[in-house]
ChimeraX commands (.cxc) that place a marker at each C-alpha (Angstrom):
marker #1 position 23.54,-0.85,28.59 radius 0.5
marker #1 position 24.07,-4.61,29.35 radius 0.5
marker #1 position 24.79,-6.42,26.36 radius 0.5
marker #1 position 21.75,-9.00,26.49 radius 0.5
marker #1 position 19.21,-6.32,26.47 radius 0.5
marker #1 position 21.03,-4.81,23.60 radius 0.5
marker #1 position 20.80,-8.06,21.44 radius 0.5
marker #1 position 17.39,-8.33,22.42 radius 0.5
marker #1 position 16.25,-5.05,21.19 radius 0.5
marker #1 position 18.34,-5.57,17.97 radius 0.5
marker #1 position 16.81,-9.19,17.46 radius 0.5
marker #1 position 12.87,-8.16,18.18 radius 0.5
marker #1 position 12.27,-4.30,17.69 radius 0.5
marker #1 position 10.85,-4.98,14.69 radius 0.5
marker #1 position 7.62,-7.05,16.38 radius 0.5
marker #1 position 7.04,-4.07,18.82 radius 0.5
marker #1 position 7.52,-1.77,15.73 radius 0.5
marker #1 position 4.64,-3.94,14.14 radius 0.5
marker #1 position 2.31,-3.98,17.18 radius 0.5
marker #1 position 2.37,-0.21,17.19 radius 0.5
marker #1 position 1.46,0.31,13.50 radius 0.5
marker #1 position -1.40,-2.28,13.91 radius 0.5
marker #1 position -2.81,-1.27,17.13 radius 0.5
marker #1 position -4.59,2.01,18.06 radius 0.5
marker #1 position -2.95,4.33,20.28 radius 0.5
marker #1 position -4.97,3.82,23.31 radius 0.5
marker #1 position -3.18,0.27,23.66 radius 0.5
marker #1 position -0.19,2.01,24.69 radius 0.5
marker #1 position -1.05,5.40,25.65 radius 0.5
marker #1 position 0.88,5.33,29.00 radius 0.5
marker #1 position 4.42,4.80,29.56 radius 0.5
marker #1 position 3.36,1.92,31.73 radius 0.5
marker #1 position 1.67,0.25,28.81 radius 0.5
marker #1 position 4.46,1.05,26.64 radius 0.5
marker #1 position 6.99,-0.38,29.45 radius 0.5
marker #1 position 4.44,-3.72,29.31 radius 0.5
marker #1 position 4.73,-4.12,25.50 radius 0.5
marker #1 position 8.63,-3.56,25.50 radius 0.5
marker #1 position 9.05,-6.49,27.82 radius 0.5
marker #1 position 6.29,-8.63,25.83 radius 0.5
marker #1 position 7.59,-8.52,22.45 radius 0.5
marker #1 position 11.34,-7.47,22.92 radius 0.5
marker #1 position 13.22,-7.73,26.46 radius 0.5
marker #1 position 11.40,-11.29,26.71 radius 0.5
marker #1 position 13.78,-13.45,28.69 radius 0.5
marker #1 position 16.52,-13.01,31.34 radius 0.5
marker #1 position 19.10,-15.36,29.71 radius 0.5
marker #1 position 22.74,-14.23,30.28 radius 0.5
marker #1 position 21.97,-12.86,33.60 radius 0.5
marker #1 position 24.28,-15.91,35.01 radius 0.5
marker #1 position 22.66,-19.47,35.74 radius 0.5
marker #1 position 19.89,-18.19,38.05 radius 0.5
marker #1 position 18.54,-15.79,35.15 radius 0.5
marker #1 position 16.77,-18.52,32.90 radius 0.5
marker #1 position 13.37,-17.53,33.51 radius 0.5
marker #1 position 11.11,-14.72,32.30 radius 0.5
marker #1 position 10.37,-10.99,33.75 radius 0.5
marker #1 position 7.20,-10.98,35.71 radius 0.5
marker #1 position 4.85,-8.59,33.68 radius 0.5
marker #1 position 1.97,-8.71,35.75 radius 0.5
marker #1 position 3.98,-7.21,38.51 radius 0.5
marker #1 position 5.75,-4.46,37.23 radius 0.5
marker #1 position 5.72,-1.33,39.61 radius 0.5
marker #1 position 6.02,2.10,38.87 radius 0.5
marker #1 position 7.50,4.86,40.88 radius 0.5
marker #1 position 6.14,8.76,40.49 radius 0.5
marker #1 position 7.36,11.05,43.10 radius 0.5
marker #1 position 6.42,14.08,40.60 radius 0.5
marker #1 position 3.43,16.03,39.94 radius 0.5
marker #1 position 2.96,17.91,36.65 radius 0.5
marker #1 position 6.21,16.87,35.90 radius 0.5
marker #1 position 8.73,13.96,37.38 radius 0.5
marker #1 position 10.48,11.15,36.61 radius 0.5
marker #1 position 8.84,7.51,36.34 radius 0.5
marker #1 position 10.78,4.46,37.85 radius 0.5
marker #1 position 9.72,0.90,36.37 radius 0.5
marker #1 position 10.70,-1.77,38.43 radius 0.5
marker #1 position 10.37,-5.16,36.45 radius 0.5
marker #1 position 11.10,-8.36,38.78 radius 0.5
marker #1 position 12.30,-11.46,37.48 radius 0.5
marker #1 position 9.28,-14.40,37.53 radius 0.5
marker #1 position 9.98,-16.06,40.69 radius 0.5
marker #1 position 8.83,-16.13,44.36 radius 0.5
marker #1 position 9.85,-13.08,46.00 radius 0.5
marker #1 position 12.29,-11.69,43.65 radius 0.5
marker #1 position 15.49,-10.15,45.61 radius 0.5
marker #1 position 17.24,-6.89,44.41 radius 0.5
marker #1 position 19.35,-8.33,42.10 radius 0.5
marker #1 position 16.20,-9.86,40.19 radius 0.5
marker #1 position 14.65,-6.59,39.37 radius 0.5
marker #1 position 15.39,-4.61,36.27 radius 0.5
marker #1 position 14.67,-1.12,36.40 radius 0.5
marker #1 position 14.48,1.68,33.59 radius 0.5
marker #1 position 13.22,5.30,33.72 radius 0.5
marker #1 position 11.37,8.06,31.93 radius 0.5
marker #1 position 10.87,11.98,32.46 radius 0.5
marker #1 position 7.51,13.22,31.73 radius 0.5
marker #1 position 5.67,16.57,31.76 radius 0.5
marker #1 position 2.16,18.20,32.05 radius 0.5
marker #1 position 1.73,18.96,28.23 radius 0.5
marker #1 position 2.41,17.68,24.65 radius 0.5
marker #1 position 5.14,20.75,24.60 radius 0.5
marker #1 position 7.03,19.06,27.49 radius 0.5
marker #1 position 6.07,15.58,27.70 radius 0.5
marker #1 position 7.40,12.85,25.19 radius 0.5
marker #1 position 4.34,10.44,25.26 radius 0.5
marker #1 position 1.70,13.33,24.97 radius 0.5
marker #1 position 3.66,14.71,21.97 radius 0.5
marker #1 position 3.75,11.71,20.20 radius 0.5
marker #1 position 0.07,10.48,20.23 radius 0.5
marker #1 position -1.01,14.03,19.60 radius 0.5
marker #1 position -4.06,13.47,21.67 radius 0.5
marker #1 position -5.47,11.35,19.03 radius 0.5
marker #1 position -5.66,7.78,21.15 radius 0.5
marker #1 position -8.39,6.47,19.24 radius 0.5
marker #1 position -6.39,6.52,16.21 radius 0.5
marker #1 position -3.95,4.29,14.53 radius 0.5
marker #1 position -0.40,6.09,14.69 radius 0.5
marker #1 position 1.09,7.78,11.28 radius 0.5
marker #1 position 4.39,6.71,10.22 radius 0.5
marker #1 position 6.04,9.23,11.98 radius 0.5
marker #1 position 4.30,8.43,15.22 radius 0.5
marker #1 position 5.57,4.78,15.06 radius 0.5
marker #1 position 9.04,5.66,14.37 radius 0.5
marker #1 position 8.73,8.31,17.57 radius 0.5
marker #1 position 7.03,5.28,19.59 radius 0.5
marker #1 position 10.31,3.35,18.58 radius 0.5
marker #1 position 12.51,6.22,19.99 radius 0.5
marker #1 position 10.77,6.74,23.19 radius 0.5
marker #1 position 11.14,2.46,23.27 radius 0.5
marker #1 position 14.53,2.79,22.66 radius 0.5
marker #1 position 15.29,5.39,25.35 radius 0.5
marker #1 position 13.29,2.96,27.59 radius 0.5
marker #1 position 15.99,0.16,26.94 radius 0.5
marker #1 position 19.18,2.36,26.95 radius 0.5
marker #1 position 17.83,3.09,30.78 radius 0.5
marker #1 position 17.62,-0.39,31.57 radius 0.5
marker #1 position 20.02,-1.96,34.24 radius 0.5
marker #1 position 19.72,-4.33,37.07 radius 0.5
marker #1 position 18.49,-2.58,40.53 radius 0.5
marker #1 position 21.59,-4.03,42.45 radius 0.5
marker #1 position 24.19,-6.60,41.11 radius 0.5
marker #1 position 25.76,-8.15,44.07 radius 0.5
marker #1 position 29.46,-8.59,42.59 radius 0.5
marker #1 position 29.79,-4.97,41.42 radius 0.5
marker #1 position 29.11,-3.53,44.96 radius 0.5
marker #1 position 31.83,-2.49,47.09 radius 0.5
marker #1 position 30.66,-1.69,50.76 radius 0.5
marker link #1:1,2 radius 0.2
marker link #1:2,3 radius 0.2
marker link #1:3,4 radius 0.2
marker link #1:4,5 radius 0.2
marker link #1:5,6 radius 0.2
marker link #1:6,7 radius 0.2
marker link #1:7,8 radius 0.2
marker link #1:8,9 radius 0.2
marker link #1:9,10 radius 0.2
marker link #1:10,11 radius 0.2
marker link #1:11,12 radius 0.2
marker link #1:12,13 radius 0.2
marker link #1:13,14 radius 0.2
marker link #1:14,15 radius 0.2
marker link #1:15,16 radius 0.2
marker link #1:16,17 radius 0.2
marker link #1:17,18 radius 0.2
marker link #1:18,19 radius 0.2
marker link #1:19,20 radius 0.2
marker link #1:20,21 radius 0.2
marker link #1:21,22 radius 0.2
marker link #1:22,23 radius 0.2
marker link #1:23,24 radius 0.2
marker link #1:24,25 radius 0.2
marker link #1:25,26 radius 0.2
marker link #1:26,27 radius 0.2
marker link #1:27,28 radius 0.2
marker link #1:28,29 radius 0.2
marker link #1:29,30 radius 0.2
marker link #1:30,31 radius 0.2
marker link #1:31,32 radius 0.2
marker link #1:32,33 radius 0.2
marker link #1:33,34 radius 0.2
marker link #1:34,35 radius 0.2
marker link #1:35,36 radius 0.2
marker link #1:36,37 radius 0.2
marker link #1:37,38 radius 0.2
marker link #1:38,39 radius 0.2
marker link #1:39,40 radius 0.2
marker link #1:40,41 radius 0.2
marker link #1:41,42 radius 0.2
marker link #1:42,43 radius 0.2
marker link #1:43,44 radius 0.2
marker link #1:44,45 radius 0.2
marker link #1:45,46 radius 0.2
marker link #1:46,47 radius 0.2
marker link #1:47,48 radius 0.2
marker link #1:48,49 radius 0.2
marker link #1:49,50 radius 0.2
marker link #1:50,51 radius 0.2
marker link #1:51,52 radius 0.2
marker link #1:52,53 radius 0.2
marker link #1:53,54 radius 0.2
marker link #1:54,55 radius 0.2
marker link #1:55,56 radius 0.2
marker link #1:56,57 radius 0.2
marker link #1:57,58 radius 0.2
marker link #1:58,59 radius 0.2
marker link #1:59,60 radius 0.2
marker link #1:60,61 radius 0.2
marker link #1:61,62 radius 0.2
marker link #1:62,63 radius 0.2
marker link #1:63,64 radius 0.2
marker link #1:64,65 radius 0.2
marker link #1:65,66 radius 0.2
marker link #1:66,67 radius 0.2
marker link #1:67,68 radius 0.2
marker link #1:68,69 radius 0.2
marker link #1:69,70 radius 0.2
marker link #1:70,71 radius 0.2
marker link #1:71,72 radius 0.2
marker link #1:72,73 radius 0.2
marker link #1:73,74 radius 0.2
marker link #1:74,75 radius 0.2
marker link #1:75,76 radius 0.2
marker link #1:76,77 radius 0.2
marker link #1:77,78 radius 0.2
marker link #1:78,79 radius 0.2
marker link #1:79,80 radius 0.2
marker link #1:80,81 radius 0.2
marker link #1:81,82 radius 0.2
marker link #1:82,83 radius 0.2
marker link #1:83,84 radius 0.2
marker link #1:84,85 radius 0.2
marker link #1:85,86 radius 0.2
marker link #1:86,87 radius 0.2
marker link #1:87,88 radius 0.2
marker link #1:88,89 radius 0.2
marker link #1:89,90 radius 0.2
marker link #1:90,91 radius 0.2
marker link #1:91,92 radius 0.2
marker link #1:92,93 radius 0.2
marker link #1:93,94 radius 0.2
marker link #1:94,95 radius 0.2
marker link #1:95,96 radius 0.2
marker link #1:96,97 radius 0.2
marker link #1:97,98 radius 0.2
marker link #1:98,99 radius 0.2
marker link #1:99,100 radius 0.2
marker link #1:100,101 radius 0.2
marker link #1:101,102 radius 0.2
marker link #1:102,103 radius 0.2
marker link #1:103,104 radius 0.2
marker link #1:104,105 radius 0.2
marker link #1:105,106 radius 0.2
marker link #1:106,107 radius 0.2
marker link #1:107,108 radius 0.2
marker link #1:108,109 radius 0.2
marker link #1:109,110 radius 0.2
marker link #1:110,111 radius 0.2
marker link #1:111,112 radius 0.2
marker link #1:112,113 radius 0.2
marker link #1:113,114 radius 0.2
marker link #1:114,115 radius 0.2
marker link #1:115,116 radius 0.2
marker link #1:116,117 radius 0.2
marker link #1:117,118 radius 0.2
marker link #1:118,119 radius 0.2
marker link #1:119,120 radius 0.2
marker link #1:120,121 radius 0.2
marker link #1:121,122 radius 0.2
marker link #1:122,123 radius 0.2
marker link #1:123,124 radius 0.2
marker link #1:124,125 radius 0.2
marker link #1:125,126 radius 0.2
marker link #1:126,127 radius 0.2
marker link #1:127,128 radius 0.2
marker link #1:128,129 radius 0.2
marker link #1:129,130 radius 0.2
marker link #1:130,131 radius 0.2
marker link #1:131,132 radius 0.2
marker link #1:132,133 radius 0.2
marker link #1:133,134 radius 0.2
marker link #1:134,135 radius 0.2
marker link #1:135,136 radius 0.2
marker link #1:136,137 radius 0.2
marker link #1:137,138 radius 0.2
marker link #1:138,139 radius 0.2
marker link #1:139,140 radius 0.2
marker link #1:140,141 radius 0.2
marker link #1:141,142 radius 0.2
marker link #1:142,143 radius 0.2
marker link #1:143,144 radius 0.2
marker link #1:144,145 radius 0.2
marker link #1:145,146 radius 0.2
marker link #1:146,147 radius 0.2
marker link #1:147,148 radius 0.2
view
């Protein structure tokens, strides 16, 4: 994990927690919605990635890649807010999913009651899920670390 991401998580995770507590689960019932809220409230800037990283992440253009069917991994590509971001300007994170509440973290947390506010335990579980997304975050490509 990049230290810049860890610092933002430590400094701002309480904002995401308040969002979970005060909003119905239908507002964050998909992994993509959680990634967007995580980026909106917690990982809000790209500072610390060198001089060119002073801009924000482009939340409108997050891409989700899914090769699975009933189970698999979701890969989220979060570009920097710039015209035609290059590969070294894209943050990625992943999460595994399943087809039922017994094998899918998000379905297990919500308990198929998306129209309700979450319980305290559900809020903590959503926060754990968000932390795992943060722990999986990295730049897609960092040119100074590649040896061909």
